[in-house]
C-alpha positions in Angstrom: 14.9 24.9 -27.6 14.3 25.9 -31.3 11.5 23.3 -31.5 9.8 24.8 -28.5 10.0 28.3 -29.9 8.6 27.1 -33.2 5.7 25.3 -31.6 4.9 28.4 -29.5 5.0 30.5 -32.7 2.8 28.1 -34.6 0.2 28.0 -31.7 0.2 31.8 -31.8 -0.4 32.0 -35.5 -3.1 29.3 -35.4 -4.8 31.1 -32.5 -5.0 34.4 -34.5 -6.2 32.6 -37.6 -8.8 30.8 -35.6 -10.0 34.0 -34.0 -10.3 35.7 -37.3 -12.3 32.9 -38.8 -14.7 32.8 -35.9 -15.2 36.5 -36.1 -15.9 36.4 -39.9 -18.4 33.6 -39.5 -20.3 35.4 -36.7 -20.4 38.6 -38.8 -21.6 36.7 -41.8 -24.5 35.4 -39.8 -25.7 39.0 -39.3 -24.7 39.3 -35.7 -23.1 42.4 -34.0 -19.4 43.0 -33.5 -17.2 40.4 -32.1 -14.9 41.8 -29.4 -11.7 39.7 -29.0 -10.2 39.0 -25.6 -6.8 37.4 -25.4 -6.3 34.9 -22.5 -2.7 34.1 -21.6 -0.7 33.2 -18.5 2.1 35.2 -16.8 5.4 33.8 -15.6 3.7 32.5 -12.4 0.9 30.7 -14.3 -1.7 33.3 -13.4 -4.2 34.0 -16.2 -4.0 37.3 -18.0 -6.9 39.0 -19.7 -6.5 41.6 -22.4 -8.5 43.8 -22.4 -9.7 43.4 -18.9 -13.1 45.0 -19.6 -15.1 44.6 -22.8 -18.0 47.0 -23.7 -20.8 45.4 -25.8 -23.8 46.9 -27.5 -27.1 45.2 -26.6 -28.8 47.0 -29.5 -26.4 45.3 -32.0 -26.1 41.9 -30.3 -22.3 42.2 -29.9 -20.4 39.1 -28.7 -17.1 38.3 -27.0 -14.5 35.9 -28.4 -12.2 34.7 -25.8 -9.1 33.1 -27.3 -5.6 31.9 -26.3 -2.6 30.7 -28.1 -3.4 27.0 -27.4 -4.0 27.3 -23.7 -7.2 25.7 -22.5 -9.2 27.9 -20.2 -12.6 28.2 -18.5 -14.8 31.3 -18.4 -17.5 31.4 -15.6 -20.0 34.1 -14.8 -20.7 33.3 -11.1 -23.4 36.0 -10.5 -25.4 36.0 -13.7 -24.4 36.2 -17.3 -25.2 38.6 -20.1 -25.3 35.6 -22.5 -27.4 32.6 -22.8 -24.7 30.5 -21.3 -22.9 31.2 -18.0 -19.8 29.2 -18.7 -17.5 28.5 -21.6 -14.4 26.3 -22.0 -11.7 25.7 -24.6 -8.9 27.7 -26.2 -11.1 29.7 -28.6 -14.8 30.3 -27.6 -17.5 32.7 -28.8 -20.0 33.9 -26.3 -23.0 34.3 -28.6 -24.9 37.6 -28.7 -25.3 39.7 -25.5 -28.9 39.3 -24.3 -31.2 42.2 -25.0 -32.0 43.9 -21.7 -28.6 43.0 -20.1 -27.8 45.6 -17.6 -24.3 44.6 -16.2 -21.6 45.1 -15.4 -20.9 41.4 -15.3 -17.8 40.0 -13.8 -16.4 36.7 -15.0 -13.6 34.4 -13.8 -11.0 33.0 -16.1 -9.4 29.8 -14.9 -6.3 28.2 -16.3 -5.3 25.1 -14.5 -5.9 25.9 -10.8 -5.3 29.7 -11.0 -7.9 32.4 -11.8 -8.3 36.0 -12.9 -11.3 38.3 -12.9 -12.5 40.1 -16.1 -15.7 42.1 -16.8 -18.3 42.7 -19.5 -20.1 46.1 -19.6 -22.9 47.1 -21.8 -23.8 50.1 -23.9 -26.4 50.9 -26.5 
């Protein structure tokens, strides 16, 4: 039991460190703000998304960083994406800058295993 708790703690710390490093790298490249979204799972294995809605600036080229604490997930924009790509997979992914002219809102599906949850990206100037 102690080993499991330690492994969960270590994954949590590594997820936060990884998220911070990706954000710093993106900002160093002159891109807009990186908006973090934490992906998790509840007691029933259903994905959780926090925050459920992310507001990005098209003028600044903001981006989303979806990350988890070691849980692999897939992000899919089924009806159009505000980014170059419409799907992302991993446990720590950066969207790339929101496309200029994106007019959302854009809903996306987060899938962990065989269970899904809806999140959304909205835009502002």
